[in-house]
N, C-alpha and C positions, 0 to 999 in steps of 0.2 A: 574498430574504426567507425566513426559516424560521418557519412558523407566523405568528402575528400580533405576536409580541413581540420577536423576536430577529433582527437583521439580520446577514448574513454577507457580508464582503467577500472575494472569492476571485480567485486567479490561478493559472494553470497553464502549464507549458512542457515541451516534450520536444525533445531534440536527439540526433542520431545519435552525438555524441562525435567523437573525433579518430582512433580506431583501427578502427571498425567500418564496414562498407559499407552496412548497412541498419539501420533503427531497428525493433526488435522490441517496444518498449514501447507500451502504450496507456494512456490516462487518461480519467477522467470528471470534469468540473467541472459539476455540476448543482445549484446551490443552490436552485433552484425546488422540488426534491423532497428537499433536504437530503442529497444523495449526492455523495461524493468518492471516487475510487478510482484506484489505480495498479497496473498489471499489467506484469510484466517477463517477456516470452516467451523461451523457449529451444528449441533444436532446429535452429537454423540458418536464416538467410534467411527465406523465406516461412513456414516452419512455426512459428517462434516468434511471428511477427506474427499468424498465424491463431489460435494459442492465446490470446494476450493479448486479441485483439479479441473472441473468443468470450466471454471473461469479462466485459469491459466492456459488451458488447452485452446479455448476459444480466442483469447487475446493473441496467442502466438499464431494461430491459424489466420485470424482476420487481419492483423497488422502485417504479418509476413506476406500476405497475398493481396491486401487491399489495394485498390487503384489509387495512384497518386494524382489522378486528374480531377479530383473533386473540386468544386467551387465553393467559395465562402457563402454562407447563408446565415441569417440572424438566428440566435437562440430565442425560441418562442417565449421562454420564461423571463428573460432579461432584456431582450432586444439587442444584445451584443452580437457583433459579427463573430462567428466561430471560424477558426482556421481549419484547414484540411486535417491537421493532426488532431485537433480537438474533436472534430466530427468523427474521425476514425475511432478514437478512443471511446467516445460516447456510444457510437453504434455497436462497437464490439462488446461493451458492457451490457447494453440492452439485449444483444443476442445471447450472451451468456446467461442472463436472467431468464430469458425464454427457455433455454435449454435446461436450466435447473427445474423449471416448472414442468417441462415435458418429462424429465426423469422422475419427478415425484408422481406424476400421473401414471407412469408406467410401472412404478414399483412402490407399493404401499408402505414398505418398510423405510422408505426415504422421507416420508412425510415429516415436516418440521425442520428439515435441513436448510441451511443457509450459509452465507459467507460474506465477509467484508472483502474489499479489494482497494488497494492503492496502486496505481499504475503510472509510470512515467514514460513518455515518448520523447526522445531527444533527437534534435536535428542541429546542424551547426549554429551555435550561439543561442539556442532556444530550448527551453524545457516546457513541455505540455504535461499537465498533471491532472489525474482524475481520481476521485476517491468516493467510496460508499462505505459507511461504517466507521470504525475507530482505528483501523490500521493507518499509520501515519507516514508523512514525508517531512523530512527536515533538510535544511540547507545550511551548511557551514561556509561562511565567506568572511575572510579577514579576521578569523578567530571568533566570530560571533555566530551563535547557533540560533536558527529561526525555524519554528514549526510552520510549514507551508500549508498543510491540510487542516481542516476543521473537523473535529470528531463529531460523528452523529451518535451521541450517547446521552443517557439520562443525566450523568453528572455534568456533562458540558452544558446541557440545558439549564441546570441549576446554577452553574457558574455565570452563564449569560444573564440569568435573572437576578444575580447578586445574592443568591441564597447559600452558595458554597464558595470557599476560596479554592484556588488551584491546589494548595497543599492539602486541604481537606478532601478534595475530590481524588487525589492521588491514592489515598488509602481507604476510600469509602467502600463499604460492603457492596454497593450497587454499581461500582465502577465498570463492571463488565456488561452492563445492560446497554445494548445498542438500540437506537431508535430508527435506523435505516440499514437494511442489509439486502443483498441479492437473495431471492427466494422468499422474501417476506411479503411482497406484493408484486402483481404482474406489471404494473407501470412503475418503473424505477428510473430516477435520474441521478447521474453522478455529478458531484461538484467538479467544476472544471476551472483551471487557471493556467495562465501562460506567463513565463518570465524569461528574461535574458539570462544567459550563462556566461561566466567569465573563466578564463584559465585559472586553475587552482581551486575552483568551487568543488565542494564535496557534498554529494547528495546521499541521504540515508532514507531508505524505505524500511518499515518494520511493522510487525504485528504487535499487539498490545502486550504480548508476553515480554517484550523488552521494556517499553516505557512505563509499564505498571510496576516494574521491579527496580528500574534504574532512572534516577532523576536526570533532568536535562543537562545539569552542570557536569555530571559524570559522563554523560554521552559526549558532550562537547570536548572534555579532556581527552577521551579516548580517540575521537576523530582527529583532534588536533595533533596528537602524538603519533598516530598510526595511519593518517589519511593517505600518505604516499604509498601505503601497502594495504589496499582494500581488503584483501583476504585476512591479513593479520588483524585489521580493525574489526572485521566481522567476528573472528574467533574471540577477541577480547570482549566485545559486547555480549556475546552469548555467555561467556564465562562469568562476566559481571552479573548478568541476570540470574544465572544459576546460583552464584554465591549469595545473592540476596534472597534466595528462596525458590526460584524457578517454579512458580506456581502455575504457569501456563506454558504451552508451546512457544518457542522463541524463534522467530525468523527475521533475518536482517539481510539487506543488500546495501553495500557501500560502493559508490561510483565517484571517481575523481576525474574532472576535466583536465586533461594533461596539457 
């Protein structure tokens, strides 16, 4: 339950895939505090897993215990007024980035680790979204699927410049190169956005192990067919990604506004 008025049905799943030896993804499904998140670690074996776990642990700790008495203040980069929820998500992600750097400084073998993150904080009638990297958020409303997050990736930059089509980018050999990630630099900003939620809306958070294997139309069909049962939807999405090759770890969260 989120607040007193809005129920959220949630499911989550994470799978190593068919090509990797270890799962470096982490996830949070915590509807009791309105928090959902996916982090896709990088750096090889334990290092990527450490980075993604630092992010999810920090988000859960900070959002679960953060004060609700914050006041709105403008975003220095855009001049927009940030809500309390946006400020909390942004602060939690910056803290996680600091902790990753502290871990690298303490353990030489972790040098080079990093992670993406996409996180959603839900309150009655509202979604606040933050992302760094190429883990994604989608919203299914009225049968139409929309990607809400913008990838921080090399192929997305080429699409924005008109040098690649979306179809070309989907299978490009450089599609896994991210241009922004936690652990890549000490000053990091998440993209933030807020949007109203309606009964029946279905939210999907995923690592790129899903969307690099499964196109948006197939994702839409699965969410439309199984959205009333988020756990079943997660299982079908993972199965579909593995059937397509399972080249990376696959992590998905599906949440339906009841």
